[in-house]
C-alpha positions in Angstrom: -59.6 -50.8 1.5 -56.3 -50.3 -0.3 -54.5 -53.5 -1.2 -50.9 -53.5 -0.2 -48.2 -56.2 -0.2 -47.0 -56.7 3.3 -45.1 -58.8 5.8 -48.4 -60.4 7.1 -49.3 -61.4 3.6 -45.9 -62.9 3.0 -46.1 -65.0 6.2 -49.6 -66.3 5.2 -48.4 -67.2 1.8 -45.3 -69.0 3.0 -46.9 -71.1 5.7 -44.6 -72.8 8.2 -40.9 -72.2 7.6 -38.4 -75.0 7.8 -35.0 -75.0 9.3 -32.1 -73.6 7.2 -30.1 -76.5 6.0 -27.5 -77.6 3.4 -28.5 -77.6 -0.2 -31.3 -80.2 -0.6 -33.2 -79.7 -3.8 -35.8 -82.2 -2.6 -36.7 -79.9 0.3 -37.9 -77.1 -1.9 -39.8 -76.5 -5.1 -39.6 -74.4 -8.2 -41.5 -74.1 -11.5 -38.6 -72.9 -13.5 -38.7 -75.9 -15.8 -42.5 -76.0 -16.2 -43.7 -76.8 -19.8 -47.2 -75.8 -20.6 -49.5 -77.4 -23.2 -51.0 -74.2 -24.6 -49.9 -70.6 -25.3 -53.1 -69.4 -23.6 -53.0 -68.6 -19.9 -55.0 -70.8 -17.4 -55.5 -70.3 -13.7 -53.0 -73.1 -13.0 -50.4 -71.4 -15.1 -51.1 -68.1 -13.4 -50.3 -69.7 -10.0 -47.1 -71.2 -11.4 -45.2 -68.0 -12.0 -42.3 -67.3 -9.6 -43.1 -64.4 -7.3 -40.2 -62.1 -6.5 -40.6 -61.0 -2.9 -38.0 -59.3 -0.7 -35.3 -57.5 -2.7 -32.2 -56.1 -0.9 -29.1 -54.5 -2.3 -25.8 -55.1 -0.6 -24.2 -52.0 1.1 -21.6 -51.8 -1.6 -24.4 -51.7 -4.2 -23.0 -54.7 -6.1 -25.1 -57.7 -5.1 -28.8 -58.3 -5.0 -30.4 -60.7 -2.5 -34.0 -61.6 -3.0 -36.6 -64.3 -2.5 -38.6 -66.2 -5.1 -41.8 -68.0 -4.1 -43.2 -70.9 -6.1 -46.5 -72.6 -5.4 -46.9 -76.3 -5.6 -50.5 -76.5 -6.6 -51.2 -80.1 -5.6 -50.1 -79.3 -2.1 -51.7 -75.9 -1.9 -48.4 -74.7 -0.5 -45.9 -72.0 -1.4 -42.1 -72.5 -1.1 -39.8 -69.5 -0.8 -36.0 -69.4 -1.0 -33.3 -66.8 -1.1 -31.3 -66.1 -4.3 -28.4 -63.7 -5.1 -27.2 -62.1 -8.3 -24.9 -59.3 -9.4 -26.5 -55.9 -9.5 -25.1 -55.4 -13.0 -26.9 -58.5 -14.3 -26.0 -62.1 -14.7 -27.3 -65.5 -13.6 -28.9 -65.7 -10.2 -28.0 -68.4 -7.7 -30.2 -70.1 -5.2 -28.6 -70.2 -1.8 -31.3 -71.7 0.4 -33.3 -74.9 0.0 -35.9 -75.3 2.7 -39.3 -76.9 3.0 -40.9 -73.7 4.2 -39.0 -70.6 3.4 -37.3 -67.4 4.4 -38.6 -63.9 4.2 -37.8 -60.2 5.0 -34.3 -60.6 3.4 -31.7 -57.9 3.9 -28.0 -57.3 4.5 -26.1 -56.6 7.6 -24.7 -53.0 7.5 -21.2 -54.2 6.9 -22.3 -56.4 4.0 -20.7 -59.5 5.4 -23.9 -61.3 6.1 -27.3 -61.7 4.5 -30.1 -61.4 7.1 -33.6 -62.9 7.0 -36.5 -64.1 9.1 -37.3 -67.8 9.5 -39.4 -70.0 11.9 -36.8 -72.7 11.9 -36.6 -72.7 15.6 -40.3 -72.8 16.1 -40.9 -69.1 16.4 -40.1 -66.5 13.8 -36.5 -65.2 14.6 -33.7 -63.3 12.9 -31.0 -65.3 11.1 -27.8 -64.5 9.4 -25.7 -66.4 6.8 -22.8 -65.8 4.5 -23.6 -64.3 1.0 -23.1 -67.8 -0.5 -25.7 -69.3 1.8 -23.3 -71.1 4.2 -23.1 -70.8 8.0 -26.7 -70.1 8.8 -26.9 -68.8 12.4 -29.8 -67.8 14.6 -29.4 -64.3 15.9 -32.4 -63.6 18.1 -34.0 -66.0 20.6 -37.1 -63.9 21.6 -39.9 -65.7 23.4 -42.9 -65.8 21.0 -40.8 -64.7 18.1 -40.3 -61.3 16.4 -42.3 -59.5 13.7 -39.5 -57.5 12.1 -36.0 -56.3 12.6 -33.4 -53.6 11.8 -29.7 -53.3 12.6 -28.2 -50.1 13.9 -25.7 -48.4 11.4 -23.0 -48.9 14.1 -23.9 -52.6 14.3 -24.0 -52.7 18.1 -27.7 -53.0 18.4 -30.8 -54.5 16.7 -34.3 -53.1 16.9 -37.1 -55.6 16.5 -40.9 -55.6 16.7 -42.7 -58.0 19.1 -46.2 -58.4 20.5 -46.6 -57.8 24.3 -49.7 -58.6 26.3 -51.2 -55.6 28.1 -54.9 -56.4 28.3 -56.9 -59.0 30.0 -58.9 -61.8 28.4 -62.1 -63.4 29.6 -60.0 -66.1 31.2 -57.9 -63.6 33.0 -61.0 -61.9 34.5 -62.8 -65.2 35.3 -60.0 -67.8 35.7 -62.6 -70.4 37.0 -64.4 -70.4 33.7 -61.7 -72.1 31.7 -64.1 -73.4 29.0 -65.8 -70.0 28.4 -65.5 -68.8 24.8 -66.4 -65.1 24.7 -65.1 -61.6 24.2 -66.0 -58.5 26.3 -65.7 -55.2 24.4 -66.1 -51.7 25.8 -64.8 -49.6 22.9 -64.2 -49.6 19.1 -61.4 -51.1 17.1 -62.1 -54.6 18.6 -61.3 -56.1 15.2 -59.1 -55.1 12.4 -58.8 -56.2 8.7 -59.1 -60.0 9.2 -58.7 -60.7 12.9 -60.3 -59.9 16.2 -57.9 -57.7 18.2 -56.2 -59.7 20.9 -54.8 -58.4 24.2 -51.3 -57.8 22.7 -49.7 -54.7 21.2 -46.8 -54.6 18.7 -43.9 -52.8 20.4 -40.4 -51.8 19.3 -37.5 -53.3 21.3 -33.8 -53.0 21.1 -31.0 -55.4 22.2 -27.2 -55.3 22.2 -25.6 -57.2 19.3 -22.0 -58.3 18.6 -20.4 -61.0 16.4 -23.6 -62.5 15.1 -25.4 -62.8 18.4 -27.5 -60.7 20.7 -26.4 -60.1 24.3 -28.2 -59.1 27.5 -31.9 -58.4 27.7 -34.1 -56.5 25.3 -35.6 -53.1 26.2 -39.2 -52.2 25.3 -39.0 -48.5 24.2 -42.9 -48.3 24.4 -43.2 -50.1 27.7 -46.8 -50.1 29.0 -48.2 -48.2 26.0 -51.4 -49.6 24.5 -50.3 -48.6 20.9 -48.9 -50.4 17.9 -45.6 -49.8 16.1 -45.4 -50.6 13.3 -48.9 -49.5 12.5 -51.6 -52.1 12.1 -52.6 -53.8 9.9 -50.0 -53.2 7.1 -47.0 -51.4 8.6 -43.6 -53.0 8.4 -40.0 -52.1 9.6 -39.9 -49.3 7.0 -41.7 -47.4 9.8 -38.7 -47.9 12.2 -35.1 -46.7 11.8 -32.0 -45.8 13.8 -30.4 -42.5 13.7 -27.2 -42.4 11.7 -25.1 -42.5 14.9 -27.1 -45.4 16.3 -27.9 -43.6 19.5 -31.7 -43.2 18.9 -34.6 -45.0 17.3 -37.2 -43.2 15.2 -40.5 -45.0 14.8 -44.1 -44.5 13.6 -47.0 -44.7 16.0 -50.6 -43.6 16.3 -50.9 -43.0 20.0 -54.6 -43.3 20.2 -57.0 -46.0 21.4 -60.6 -47.1 21.0 -63.0 -44.9 19.2 -60.4 -42.1 18.9 -58.1 -44.4 17.0 -61.0 -45.8 14.8 -61.8 -42.3 13.5 -58.2 -41.0 13.1 -55.2 -41.3 10.8 -53.0 -39.1 12.9 -49.8 -41.1 13.3 -46.6 -39.4 14.3 -42.8 -39.9 14.1 -41.3 -40.4 17.6 -37.6 -40.6 18.5 -36.4 -42.6 21.4 -33.1 -41.6 22.9 -31.4 -44.9 24.0 -29.1 -43.4 26.6 -31.7 -41.1 28.2 -34.5 -43.6 27.8 -36.7 -40.6 26.7 -39.1 -40.2 23.8 -39.9 -37.0 21.7 -42.7 -36.5 19.2 -41.1 -34.9 16.1 -44.4 -34.3 14.2 -46.7 -33.0 17.0 -49.4 -30.9 15.5 -49.1 -32.5 12.1 -52.6 -34.1 11.8 -52.5 -36.9 9.1 -50.4 -39.9 8.6 -46.7 -39.4 9.2 -44.8 -42.6 8.5 -41.6 -44.2 7.3 -38.8 -42.0 8.7 -35.4 -42.2 7.0 -32.2 -40.3 8.0 -29.8 -38.9 5.5 -26.5 -40.8 5.5 -24.7 -37.7 6.7 -27.0 -37.4 9.7 -28.2 -33.9 8.8 -31.8 -34.5 7.8 -34.8 -36.7 8.6 -37.2 -37.4 5.7 -40.6 -39.0 5.9 -44.0 -39.5 4.1 -46.7 -37.2 5.4 -50.4 -36.5 4.9 -51.9 -33.2 6.0 -55.5 -34.1 7.1 -56.7 -36.3 9.9 -59.1 -39.0 8.9 -58.3 -38.8 5.2 -56.3 -41.9 4.3 -56.0 -41.0 0.6 -54.6 -37.5 1.2 -51.6 -36.4 -0.8 -48.6 -38.3 0.4 -45.9 -35.6 0.7 -42.1 -35.6 1.1 -41.5 -33.9 4.4 -38.0 -33.2 5.8 -36.6 -31.9 9.0 -33.2 -30.1 9.3 -31.9 -31.8 12.5 -29.7 -28.9 13.3 -32.4 -26.2 13.3 -35.5 -28.4 13.8 -37.2 -26.7 10.7 -39.7 -29.0 9.0 -40.7 -28.4 5.4 -43.0 -29.9 2.7 -40.8 -30.4 -0.4 -43.6 -31.5 -2.6 -45.9 -28.4 -2.3 -45.6 -27.9 -6.1 -45.6 -31.6 -6.9 -49.2 -32.7 -7.5 -48.5 -36.4 -6.9 -47.7 -38.8 -4.1 -44.3 -40.1 -2.9 -43.6 -43.6 -1.8 -40.5 -45.4 -0.6 -38.0 -42.6 0.1 -34.4 -43.7 -0.6 -31.4 -41.5 0.1 -28.3 -41.6 -2.1 -25.1 -42.3 -0.2 -23.9 -38.7 -0.6 -27.1 -37.4 1.0 -27.8 -35.1 -2.0 -30.8 -36.8 -3.6 -33.8 -38.9 -2.6 -35.3 -41.4 -5.1 -39.0 -42.4 -4.7 -41.8 -43.9 -6.8 -45.1 -42.1 -7.6 -48.3 -42.8 -9.5 -48.2 -41.0 -12.9 -51.1 -41.2 -15.4 -51.7 -44.9 -15.2 -48.2 -46.1 -14.3 -45.8 -46.0 -11.3 -42.6 -44.2 -12.1 -39.3 -43.4 -10.4 -38.6 -39.8 -9.5 -35.5 -38.0 -7.9 -35.5 -35.1 -5.5 -32.5 -32.8 -5.6 -31.7 -31.3 -2.2 -29.5 -28.6 -3.7 -32.3 -26.8 -5.5 -35.4 -28.6 -4.1 -36.3 -29.8 -7.6 -38.1 -33.1 -8.6 -37.3 -34.8 -11.9 -38.9 -37.8 -13.4 -36.5 -40.6 -14.2 -38.6 -43.3 -15.9 -41.6 -43.4 -18.3 -43.4 -46.2 -19.9 -46.2 -48.8 -19.6 -45.1 -50.5 -16.4 -45.1 -50.1 -12.6 -41.9 -49.4 -10.7 -42.7 -50.5 -7.1 -39.4 -49.9 -5.3 -36.0 -48.4 -6.0 -32.5 -48.8 -4.4 -29.2 -47.2 -5.2 -26.7 -49.5 -6.9 -23.0 -49.0 -7.5 -23.8 -48.1 -11.1 -27.4 -46.8 -11.4 -30.5 -48.1 -9.7 -32.1 -51.4 -8.8 -35.9 -51.4 -9.0 -38.8 -53.9 -9.0 -41.2 -53.7 -11.9 -44.5 -55.2 -12.9 -46.8 -54.7 -15.9 -50.1 -56.2 -17.2 -47.8 -58.5 -19.2 -45.4 -59.8 -16.5 -45.1 -60.4 -12.7 -42.5 -58.6 -10.6 -39.0 -58.7 -12.0 -35.8 -56.9 -10.8 -34.7 -54.1 -13.1 -31.5 -52.3 -13.5 -32.3 -48.7 -14.3 -30.0 -46.1 -15.8 -30.4 -43.1 -13.4 -29.8 -40.6 -16.2 -31.8 -42.0 -19.1 -34.4 -44.0 -17.2 -33.7 -47.0 -19.4 -34.5 -50.3 -17.6 -33.1 -53.8 -18.2 -34.6 -56.9 -16.7 -31.8 -58.6 -14.9 -33.6 -61.3 -13.0 -35.7 -62.8 -15.8 -37.3 -65.1 -13.2 -40.4 -65.7 -15.4 -38.9 -65.5 -18.9 -39.0 -69.3 -19.4 -42.7 -69.5 -18.7 -43.6 -66.2 -20.4 -41.8 -67.3 -23.5 -44.3 -70.2 -23.8 -47.4 -67.9 -23.5 -49.0 -65.4 -25.8 -50.1 -62.2 -24.1 -52.7 -59.8 -25.3 -51.9 -56.2 -26.4 -52.3 -53.5 -23.8 -53.6 -50.1 -25.2 -53.5 -46.7 -23.6 -56.7 -44.8 -24.6 -57.9 -41.4 -23.6 -61.7 -41.0 -23.4 -63.8 -37.9 -23.1 -66.0 -37.8 -19.9 -69.4 -36.3 -19.5 -67.9 -33.1 -18.0 -65.5 -32.8 -20.9 -62.4 -34.1 -19.1 -59.8 -36.6 -20.6 -59.8 -39.9 -18.8 -57.2 -42.7 -19.3 -58.5 -46.2 -19.8 -56.5 -49.3 -20.4 -57.9 -51.6 -23.1 -56.6 -55.2 -23.1 -57.1 -57.4 -26.1 -57.3 -61.2 -26.4 -53.9 -62.9 -27.2 -55.1 -63.9 -30.7 -57.2 -60.8 -31.4 -59.0 -60.7 -34.7 -60.5 -57.3 -35.5 -63.1 -58.9 -37.7 -64.6 -60.9 -34.8 -67.2 -59.7 -32.3 -65.9 -60.0 -28.7 -67.7 -59.7 -25.4 -66.3 -56.9 -23.2 -65.7 -56.5 -19.5 -65.8 -53.2 -17.6 -63.2 -53.4 -14.8 -64.3 -51.3 -11.8 -61.3 -50.4 -9.6 -61.0 -50.6 -5.9 -59.5 -48.4 -3.2 -61.5 -46.4 -4.1 -58.4 -44.2 -4.5 -56.1 -46.7 -6.0 -54.9 -46.0 -9.5 -55.7 -48.6 -12.2 -52.1 -49.1 -13.1 -49.8 -51.7 -14.6 -50.3 -54.2 -11.9 -50.1 -58.0 -11.9 -52.6 -59.9 -9.8 -53.4 -63.5 -9.0 -57.1 -62.7 -9.3 -57.7 -59.4 -11.1 -55.4 -60.4 -13.9 -56.3 -58.7 -17.1 -54.2 -61.2 -19.2 -56.2 -64.0 -17.6 -59.4 -62.3 -18.6 -58.2 -61.6 -22.1 -57.0 -65.2 -22.5 -60.7 -66.2 -22.1 -61.5 -64.1 -25.2 -62.8 -60.9 -23.5 -61.9 -57.3 -24.3 -61.1 -55.6 -21.0 -61.9 -51.9 -20.4 -60.1 -50.6 -17.3 -60.7 -46.9 -16.8 -59.0 -44.5 -14.3 -62.3 -42.9 -13.3 -62.6 -40.0 -10.9 -61.1 -40.6 -7.5 -57.7 -42.0 -8.4 -54.2 -40.7 -7.8 -51.7 -40.1 -10.6 -53.9 -37.5 -12.3 -53.6 -34.6 -9.8 -55.1 -34.2 -6.4 -58.3 -32.6 -7.7 -59.0 -35.7 -9.7 -58.2 -37.9 -6.7 -60.4 -36.1 -4.2 -63.5 -35.6 -6.4 -64.9 -39.0 -5.3 -65.2 -38.2 -1.6 -68.8 -37.4 -0.8 -69.8 -38.3 -4.4 -70.1 -42.1 -4.4 -72.5 -42.9 -7.1 -71.8 -39.6 -8.8 -69.3 -38.5 -11.5 -67.1 -41.6 -11.2 -70.1 -43.7 -12.2 -70.6 -41.5 -15.2 -67.0 -42.0 -16.0 -67.6 -45.8 -16.0 -70.4 -45.3 -18.5 -68.2 -43.1 -20.7 -65.5 -45.7 -20.8 -67.7 -48.7 -21.7 -69.9 -46.7 -24.1 -66.8 -45.5 -26.0 -65.2 -48.9 -26.4 -68.4 -50.8 -27.1 -68.8 -48.7 -30.2 -65.8 -50.5 -31.7 -66.8 -52.9 -34.5 -65.0 -55.8 -32.7 -67.1 -55.4 -29.5 -70.5 -56.9 -29.2 -72.5 -54.3 -27.3 -75.0 -56.9 -26.4 -72.5 -59.0 -24.5 -71.1 -56.6 -21.9 -70.2 -57.4 -18.3 -69.0 -55.4 -15.3 -66.7 -56.8 -12.6 -64.9 -55.4 -9.6 -63.8 -55.8 -6.0 -64.0 -53.6 -2.8 -65.0 -50.2 -4.1 -65.2 -51.9 -7.5 -67.6 -54.4 -5.9 -69.8 -51.5 -4.7 -69.6 -50.0 -8.2 -71.0 -53.3 -9.6 -73.9 -53.2 -7.1 -74.6 -49.6 -8.0 -74.4 -50.2 -11.7 -76.8 -53.1 -11.3 -79.5 -50.7 -10.4 -78.6 -47.9 -12.8 -77.1 -49.3 -16.0 -80.1 -49.0 -18.2 -79.7 -52.5 -19.8 -76.1 -52.0 -20.8 -74.8 -55.1 -19.1 -75.7 -58.8 -19.3 -73.6 -60.1 -16.3 -72.1 -58.7 -13.1 -69.5 -60.0 -10.7 -68.9 -58.3 -7.3 -66.2 -59.3 -5.0 -66.3 -58.0 -1.4 -68.4 -55.0 -2.4 -70.3 -52.5 -0.3 -74.1 -53.1 -0.6 -75.6 -51.1 2.2 -73.9 -47.9 3.2 -75.6 -47.6 6.6 -74.5 -51.1 7.6 -71.1 -50.4 6.2 -70.7 -47.3 8.3 -71.8 -49.2 11.4 -69.7 -52.4 11.0 -66.4 -51.6 9.3 -63.4 -51.4 11.6 -61.5 -48.2 10.5 -64.3 -45.7 10.9 -62.3 -42.8 9.6 -62.5 -44.2 6.0 -66.3 -44.2 5.6 -66.8 -41.1 7.8 -64.5 -39.1 5.4 -65.8 -40.6 2.2 -69.5 -40.5 3.0 -68.9 -37.1 4.7 -70.6 -38.1 7.9 -72.9 -40.5 9.5 -76.4 -41.6 8.4 -78.3 -40.1 11.4 -77.2 -36.5 10.8 -80.1 -35.6 8.5 -79.0 -32.0 8.4 -75.8 -33.0 6.6 -76.8 -32.7 2.9 -73.6 -34.2 1.5 -73.8 -37.2 3.8 -77.5 -37.7 3.0 -76.6 -37.6 -0.7 -74.0 -40.4 -0.1 -76.5 -42.6 1.7 -79.1 -42.0 -1.0 -76.7 -43.5 -3.4 -76.3 -46.8 -1.5 -76.8 -49.7 -3.9 -79.5 -51.3 -1.8 -81.7 -48.3 -2.6 -81.8 -49.3 -6.3 -82.5 -53.1 -6.0 -86.0 -52.6 -7.5 -84.1 -52.1 -10.8 -82.0 -55.3 -10.5 -82.6 -57.6 -13.5 -79.2 -58.8 -14.5 -77.4 -62.1 -13.5 -74.9 -61.5 -10.6 -72.1 -63.5 -9.0 -71.4 -62.3 -5.5 -68.0 -63.3 -3.8 -67.0 -62.6 -0.2 -64.6 -63.9 2.5 -65.7 -64.5 6.0 -62.6 -62.9 7.5 -63.2 -59.6 5.6 -63.7 -57.1 8.4 -63.1 -54.1 6.2 -66.3 -54.8 4.3 -68.1 -57.5 6.4 -69.3 -60.6 4.5 -72.9 -59.8 5.4 -72.7 -57.1 2.7 -72.3 -59.8 0.1 -75.0 -62.0 1.7 -77.4 -59.1 1.6 -76.8 -58.5 -2.1 -77.1 -62.2 -3.0 -80.3 -62.6 -0.9 -81.9 -59.6 -2.5 -81.1 -60.8 -6.0 -82.6 -64.2 -5.3 -85.7 -62.7 -3.7 -86.1 -60.5 -6.8 -85.8 -63.5 -9.1 -82.5 -62.4 -10.6 -80.1 -65.3 -11.5 -77.4 -65.1 -8.8 -74.7 -67.2 -7.2 -72.8 -66.7 -3.9 -69.2 -67.8 -3.7 -68.2 -67.7 0.0 -64.7 -68.4 1.4 -64.8 -69.1 5.2 -61.0 -68.7 5.6 -60.3 -65.8 3.3 -60.3 -62.1 4.0 -60.7 -59.1 1.7 -58.3 -60.9 -0.6 -58.0 -64.6 -1.6 -54.6 -65.9 -0.6 -54.9 -69.7 -0.8 -53.8 -71.3 -4.1 -56.7 -73.7 -4.4 -59.2 -71.0 -3.4 -57.6 -68.7 -6.0 -58.0 -71.3 -8.7 -61.5 -72.0 -7.7 -62.2 -68.2 -7.8 -60.9 -68.0 -11.4 -63.0 -71.1 -12.5 -66.2 -69.7 -11.0 -65.4 -66.2 -12.4 -65.3 -67.4 -16.0 -68.0 -70.0 -15.6 -70.3 -67.2 -14.7 -69.2 -64.8 -17.4 -69.2 -67.5 -20.1 -72.7 -68.6 -19.1 -74.2 -65.1 -19.7 -71.8 -63.5 -22.2 -71.0 -66.3 -24.6 
């Protein structure tokens, strides 16, 4: 249920891509000159921010190529173009002007070309252009298009991902029934995230490359295998890489199918030898997720992200490394009680930079290979979401509750960061943001819990404000300094609400014990943590304790349903987006079975399993007899992680019990809301409901 930014999301947001062309400012769209009428945020303003997407540093570390996407609200369409700027800072320059957009921007290993993906030719293909945006040239011409790409360091080959058909459809089995509309399923994993699984599998191919063009035919290094690489639904080409000499390809794959795949997180790192056409599993016997292999520039080591336990998708994400000369594998984060994300080698192969959740923010850390030490580089009220090695320091992307993603130059020694992109400064300069406060709250078991408190832009301590308890999703996703088009705390605060966003039990960034406590304890200590947070803040003189609401999505949506039956009159309004209402139905109908099996600690028919039985006893539908508070239920039809019937069940029960309720249903949305007009509608209904019952 974790929400991750991915290639699939980028494609959906961009829509159809147009052909690369000469500069034509009429062909694209930006909001850089937008003037707003008020200093207070509105949904329309929220959707007008520029969204920094792909960020790629040139091989010499001196130039940044990146995309910015702008939404033209009246068209319900997003335009994305490529920009460049010096890594040391300075004005950025737009170098593409297209009706659709480009994505997955990078640099050719020699730095002579910017590379990107575009559907200009009809299918998504790889393109190159000069760093100034001239001489756009299509590189691949793969039937059906590609899903990702990577150049070999030696620049004689390109690896790419492509879907290949290996299974039969109803029409293949019964060719005479050309108007039949049906599916025949014999095993699990027949649908995933937001789509029914089709007869194709994402495979890794390689093809020869020279002078801006591919030559010969492509080779499928997974020929005939009914597995996906990159991993579905969210994996990208960070899960695929060439060896430093370009002679082999390392890739991530979970070589399991059907029910075995549905209950397992056991992916491995495989290496395909191009000359021998042979494959070796480097992580055999390592039972959890093993993903994102990356070779040291000197070719001596392979590093990757690894989890220890099969079936546990929120296990500690460790830095594992193999000495390629000896084959020795080692966990270099055994004494680091946090996760690692986005491993990035320094050119001298002496250090690895990565990001990690750390007490309510995402920070940059550095691993030193000489003494196996880890040091924290940055600290502050922000999220660093990626990091790259520049000629002088680091280039990172950063968000906070006060601003969308920007590109930051970071001093690698002091950790000081400077916003060098300033994409949204013109719009942010016209708005007034609310203050964000870091507050530590005592829990019922005498622990210290971090809660973010966000204040209205024109906060007056002498007024009484309604307050909203934000219930986080994941469930094991830290409530950090994120920026969202829906769960945007500044948007909520702009509507004159105090926001209380606690990092309750079951979140990373506070040690693995804090993170793991939630498994097998849904409805337990983490719910007490919610009460501790809202009870503490509601005692403030500026909070009206008679006008409290609770809102959340995914696990947060479940939390709202559970609170509705157990809150003892604390709240006057609830909003649940894509929440779990009935644990037994959830266990039986979600697609990745490993998640609920681990977190509930078993199935609902194993009555001898006391922990599992406690989980199912805490299903929100068991407490509907206590429901008496107005509730807005939101769900998308294409949400296969938490099927939309969960939301329908909650809404129907509320109406049958005579509780004021409304059902906001999106036929074309999944676990998220991706469309601009749907997103604005979401915001309008969100605040219409809250204002009705809290103001």
